[in-house]
C-alpha positions as CSV (number, residue, x, y, z in Angstrom):
1,M,140.6,79.2,128.8
2,N,137.0,80.0,127.3
3,S,135.0,77.3,126.1
4,Y,133.0,77.2,122.7
5,V,130.2,74.8,121.0
6,V,130.3,74.2,117.5
7,I,126.9,72.5,116.4
8,M,127.1,71.3,112.8
9,A,123.7,71.7,111.1
10,G,124.7,71.7,107.3
11,G,122.9,68.4,106.7
12,S,119.9,68.1,104.5
13,G,118.2,65.3,106.5
14,E,117.0,63.2,103.2
15,R,115.7,60.5,105.3
16,F,113.3,62.4,106.4
17,W,111.8,63.4,103.4
18,P,108.9,64.5,102.8
19,L,108.9,66.4,105.7
20,S,112.7,67.4,105.6
21,R,113.1,69.9,102.9
22,M,116.3,71.9,101.5
23,R,115.0,75.0,103.3
24,K,113.7,73.2,106.4
25,P,115.9,70.1,107.0
26,K,115.5,68.1,109.9
27,Q,117.4,70.1,112.2
28,L,114.6,72.7,111.9
29,L,111.7,69.9,112.6
30,K,110.2,69.2,115.8
31,L,110.9,65.3,115.6
32,T,112.0,64.2,119.0
33,S,109.6,66.9,121.0
34,P,106.1,68.1,120.0
35,D,107.0,72.0,120.5
36,T,110.6,72.2,120.1
37,M,113.0,72.1,116.9
38,M,115.8,69.8,117.0
39,I,118.5,72.7,116.9
40,E,116.7,74.4,119.4
41,E,116.9,71.3,121.7
42,A,120.7,71.0,120.9
43,I,121.3,74.5,122.1
44,A,119.0,74.5,125.1
45,R,120.8,71.4,126.7
46,I,124.4,72.9,126.5
47,E,123.6,76.5,127.2
48,P,123.6,75.9,130.9
49,L,127.2,74.9,130.6
50,I,128.3,77.2,127.6
51,P,126.5,80.7,126.9
52,K,124.8,81.5,123.5
53,D,127.4,84.1,122.6
54,R,129.9,81.0,122.5
55,I,127.8,78.8,120.7
56,L,128.5,78.7,116.9
57,I,126.2,76.9,114.2
58,I,128.2,75.9,111.1
59,T,125.7,75.2,108.0
60,S,125.4,75.5,104.6
61,E,124.7,78.9,102.7
62,I,121.1,78.0,101.9
63,L,120.4,77.2,105.5
64,R,122.1,80.4,107.0
65,Q,119.2,82.5,106.9
66,P,116.3,80.2,107.7
67,I,118.5,79.1,110.9
68,I,118.9,83.0,111.8
69,D,115.2,83.2,111.4
70,A,114.5,80.1,113.6
71,L,116.7,81.1,116.5
72,P,116.3,85.0,117.2
73,D,118.0,84.5,120.5
74,L,121.2,83.4,119.0
75,P,123.6,86.1,117.6
76,A,123.3,86.1,113.7
77,E,127.1,86.2,113.5
78,N,127.2,82.9,115.3
79,V,125.6,81.2,112.2
80,I,128.4,80.7,110.1
81,A,128.0,79.3,106.3
82,E,130.9,77.0,104.6
83,P,131.8,78.9,101.6
84,A,131.4,75.4,99.6
85,K,130.4,72.0,100.3
86,R,133.0,69.9,101.7
87,N,132.8,67.5,104.6
88,T,133.3,67.5,108.6
89,A,137.0,67.9,108.9
90,P,137.1,71.1,106.4
91,C,134.0,72.2,108.6
92,L,135.7,71.9,111.8
93,A,139.0,73.6,110.3
94,L,136.7,76.6,109.7
95,A,135.4,76.4,113.2
96,C,138.7,76.5,114.6
97,S,139.7,79.3,112.5
98,V,136.7,81.5,113.5
99,I,137.2,80.6,117.4
100,E,141.0,81.2,117.4
101,A,140.4,84.6,115.5
102,R,137.7,85.7,118.1
103,E,139.9,84.5,121.1
104,G,143.3,85.4,120.0
105,Q,144.8,82.5,121.5
106,D,143.8,78.6,122.6
107,A,140.3,77.8,123.6
108,L,138.3,74.6,124.4
109,M,136.2,73.7,121.6
110,A,133.0,71.1,122.1
111,V,131.7,69.6,118.5
112,L,127.9,68.8,118.7
113,T,125.3,67.7,116.2
114,A,121.7,69.1,115.7
115,D,120.3,65.7,115.2
116,H,120.9,63.7,118.4
117,F,118.2,62.4,120.9
118,I,119.5,62.9,124.4
119,G,117.6,61.6,127.1
120,D,119.1,63.1,130.4
121,E,120.4,66.6,130.0
122,Q,122.2,67.0,133.2
123,A,123.9,63.7,132.8
124,F,124.8,65.0,129.3
125,R,126.4,68.2,130.9
126,Q,128.3,66.2,133.3
127,D,130.0,64.1,130.7
128,V,130.7,67.0,128.5
129,A,132.4,68.8,131.5
130,I,134.6,65.7,132.2
131,A,135.5,65.5,128.4
132,L,136.4,69.4,128.1
133,A,138.3,69.2,131.7
134,Y,140.4,66.5,130.1
135,A,140.9,68.0,126.9
136,Q,142.1,71.1,128.6
137,T,144.8,69.6,130.6
138,N,145.9,66.9,128.2
139,D,147.1,67.0,124.6
140,A,143.8,65.0,123.7
141,L,141.3,64.5,120.8
142,V,138.3,63.4,123.0
143,T,135.1,61.9,121.4
144,M,132.0,60.9,123.1
145,G,131.4,57.0,123.1
146,I,127.9,55.4,123.8
147,P,127.7,52.2,125.4
148,P,125.8,49.9,122.9
149,T,122.2,48.7,123.8
150,R,121.8,46.5,120.8
151,P,123.9,45.1,117.9
152,E,123.3,48.3,115.9
153,T,124.7,47.9,112.1
154,G,124.2,51.7,111.2
155,Y,126.7,53.2,113.4
156,G,130.5,53.0,113.8
157,Y,132.3,51.7,117.0
158,I,135.4,52.5,118.8
159,R,137.4,50.1,120.8
160,M,138.6,51.2,123.9
161,T,141.9,50.1,125.7
162,E,143.1,50.9,129.5
163,R,141.1,53.7,131.4
164,T,143.1,56.8,132.5
165,R,142.3,59.0,135.2
166,P,139.6,60.1,136.0
167,S,138.5,56.5,135.4
168,T,135.6,57.9,133.0
169,V,138.0,58.5,130.1
170,A,139.5,55.7,128.0
171,R,142.2,55.6,125.2
172,V,140.9,54.7,121.9
173,A,142.5,51.6,120.3
174,E,140.9,52.1,117.1
175,F,137.7,52.9,115.0
176,K,135.3,50.1,113.4
177,E,133.5,51.2,110.3
178,K,129.5,50.0,110.3
179,P,129.6,46.2,110.9
180,A,127.5,43.3,109.8
181,F,125.2,42.1,112.3
182,E,127.1,39.1,113.7
183,V,130.3,41.4,114.3
184,A,128.1,44.0,116.0
185,L,126.9,41.3,118.3
186,E,130.5,40.5,119.2
187,Y,131.2,44.1,119.8
188,V,128.3,44.6,122.0
189,C,129.2,41.3,124.1
190,S,132.7,41.9,124.3
191,G,132.1,45.0,126.4
192,E,135.2,46.6,124.8
193,Y,133.4,48.9,122.3
194,V,131.3,52.1,122.4
195,W,129.4,53.7,119.4
196,N,131.2,56.6,118.0
197,S,128.6,59.3,118.7
198,G,130.2,62.2,116.5
199,M,130.7,64.4,119.5
200,F,134.3,65.5,120.1
201,F,136.3,67.9,122.2
202,W,139.5,69.3,122.3
203,R,141.6,72.7,122.4
204,T,141.9,74.4,119.1
205,H,145.7,74.1,119.1
206,A,145.3,70.4,119.6
207,L,143.2,70.0,116.8
208,V,145.6,72.4,114.3
209,S,148.3,70.2,115.6
210,A,146.6,67.3,114.8
211,M,145.8,68.3,111.2
212,H,149.0,69.6,110.5
213,N,150.4,65.9,111.5
214,V,147.8,63.5,110.0
215,L,145.8,65.7,107.7
216,P,148.0,68.3,106.2
217,E,145.8,69.0,103.0
218,V,143.6,70.6,105.6
219,G,146.0,71.7,108.7
220,K,148.1,73.8,106.2
221,H,144.9,75.9,105.3
222,I,144.0,76.7,108.9
223,D,146.1,79.6,109.5
224,A,145.3,81.4,106.2
225,M,141.6,80.8,107.3
226,T,142.2,82.2,110.6
227,S,143.7,85.5,109.0
228,S,140.9,85.9,106.7
229,C,138.3,85.2,109.9
230,R,140.3,87.9,111.7
231,E,140.3,90.4,108.9
232,N,136.7,89.9,107.8
233,K,138.1,88.8,104.2
234,S,135.0,86.5,103.1
235,V,136.3,86.2,99.5
236,A,139.9,85.1,100.5
237,L,138.4,82.7,103.1
238,G,136.0,81.2,100.6
239,L,139.1,80.7,98.3
240,T,141.0,78.9,100.8
241,F,138.2,76.7,102.0
242,S,137.5,75.6,98.6
243,E,141.1,74.2,98.2
244,M,140.5,71.6,100.9
245,P,139.4,68.3,100.2
246,D,136.0,66.5,100.8
247,I,137.0,64.3,103.7
248,S,135.4,63.4,107.3
249,I,136.8,64.4,110.7
250,D,136.6,60.7,111.6
251,Y,138.6,59.3,108.7
252,G,140.8,62.2,108.3
253,V,142.1,63.0,111.9
254,M,140.3,60.6,114.5
255,E,141.2,57.4,112.9
256,R,144.9,58.4,112.2
257,A,145.7,60.5,115.3
258,S,147.3,58.7,118.4
259,N,146.4,60.9,121.0
260,V,142.4,59.9,120.7
261,F,140.6,59.4,124.0
262,T,136.9,58.8,124.7
263,V,134.1,59.3,127.6
264,P,131.6,56.4,127.6
265,A,128.3,58.4,127.9
266,S,126.2,57.9,131.1
267,F,123.2,59.3,129.4
268,P,120.5,57.6,126.9
269,W,121.4,58.7,123.3
270,D,120.2,57.9,119.8
271,D,120.8,59.2,116.3
272,V,118.0,60.5,114.7
273,G,118.8,59.1,111.6
274,S,115.6,58.0,109.5
275,W,112.0,57.6,110.2
276,D,112.1,54.2,111.9
277,S,114.2,55.9,114.7
278,L,111.1,57.8,116.0
279,D,110.0,54.2,117.4
280,R,112.6,54.7,120.1
281,M,112.1,58.2,121.2
282,Q,108.1,59.0,120.7
283,P,105.4,57.5,122.7
284,N,104.1,54.2,121.2
285,D,100.3,53.4,121.4
286,E,99.1,50.0,122.7
287,R,100.0,48.3,119.4
288,G,103.4,50.1,118.8
289,N,102.3,52.9,116.6
290,V,103.9,56.2,116.4
291,K,101.3,58.8,115.3
292,Q,101.7,62.5,114.7
293,G,99.0,64.5,113.3
294,T,95.6,63.9,112.3
295,T,95.3,60.1,111.8
296,L,93.1,57.2,112.3
297,I,94.9,54.0,112.5
298,L,92.8,50.6,112.8
299,D,94.1,47.0,113.1
300,S,97.6,48.2,112.5
301,Q,100.7,47.8,114.4
302,N,104.5,48.7,114.7
303,S,104.0,51.7,112.2
304,V,105.0,55.1,112.0
305,V,102.3,57.4,110.8
306,V,102.7,61.3,110.1
307,N,100.3,63.5,108.8
308,A,101.9,67.1,108.5
309,H,99.3,68.5,106.0
310,D,98.3,71.9,106.8
311,G,94.5,71.4,106.2
312,E,92.0,69.1,107.5
313,H,93.3,66.1,105.8
314,V,93.2,62.8,107.8
315,V,95.6,60.0,107.1
316,T,94.1,56.6,107.8
317,T,95.5,53.1,108.0
318,V,93.6,49.5,108.1
319,G,95.5,46.3,108.8
320,V,99.2,47.4,108.1
321,D,102.5,46.3,110.1
322,N,105.6,47.7,110.1
323,L,104.9,50.7,107.6
324,V,106.2,54.3,107.4
325,V,103.4,56.4,106.0
326,V,104.2,60.5,105.7
327,V,102.1,62.9,104.2
328,T,102.5,66.5,103.8
329,N,100.8,69.2,101.5
330,D,102.5,68.1,98.3
331,A,103.8,64.8,98.8
332,T,103.1,61.3,100.4
333,M,105.7,58.7,101.5
334,I,105.0,55.2,102.1
335,C,107.7,52.4,102.9
336,P,108.3,49.2,105.0
337,K,110.0,50.3,108.1
338,H,113.0,48.1,107.4
339,K,113.5,50.4,104.3
340,A,113.3,53.6,106.0
341,Q,117.2,54.2,105.1
342,D,116.3,54.0,101.4
343,V,114.0,57.1,101.6
344,K,117.3,59.1,100.7
345,N,117.1,57.3,97.2
346,I,113.7,58.9,96.7
347,V,115.2,62.3,97.2
348,K,118.0,61.3,94.6
349,T,115.5,60.1,91.9
350,L,113.2,63.2,92.3
351,R,116.5,65.4,91.9
352,E,117.5,63.5,89.2
353,Q,113.8,64.1,87.5
354,G,114.3,67.9,88.1
355,R,111.2,67.9,90.8
356,S,113.0,70.5,93.0
357,D,109.2,71.8,93.6
358,V,109.2,69.0,96.1
359,L,112.6,69.0,97.5
């Protein structure tokens, strides 16, 4: 049974504005490595396990060509644009249809993202192999769970029950939404919870069956999409895709299905979600600052300072603490580090003001 990788890369990365833009969002930026785009990292760490001809990128129409241009070694037909903006459940139904149209039969499917930091690639591939092996031999929807290292309030949690064979696989009892700090602390201390990483593993037939059972408003369209993919009928595919609701795979399927399992990860992991996350994955100076580009940081601490200006521009700070400062050719963004999640509100306001020139 062939294995495929589906990398979801349609997000706009608004929390990384002004560096992240509509046509060059965070997955096409070098945020966790000075030399490599995040989407290149995602491909490189899974390619030793699954070859590039079976790695699919699902993205938006506006990003399809920029991704093709950025990844010349990936077959262009493996970069697939969603016909309309929906959510992760329709996205993965489409991916399932593409795979089944190509294979003509059941296949294994690993769902990854383009915006994760993973600290040990070999351990990551070992865990992926465990998840795929379990999915191949069981009627199971498998997720990768991240053992929590702090009472994080920005992630969803998964409560585990008994371990199965192999002992690295656990049955999922329930999913929990992003908790308050006190609740997150209880989760971490209990040892029963892992973070929901958003990485999934299943056979395509298992996903189709689950969607028919618990999310029929998506599942009922999969056969038609598979036929359209097989016959290369893009208009029909678009019409079918547009009929599906805007719903996430977590809420639509994983929280409702009864055959959900998790593999607790053995590798360091982080969600590269906003500027403050660079603290945890980029080198810090002696005062806890993260610096990129030409900068002069004096009497400042615990700050993220990024200079992405193309010219000889220098970005300086004096006496600041816990700030994020990001400068590009046409925009400057400054915020307290604890407000980094709110950078998306700047993008929302600029959009409302018609400032597409800086988006």
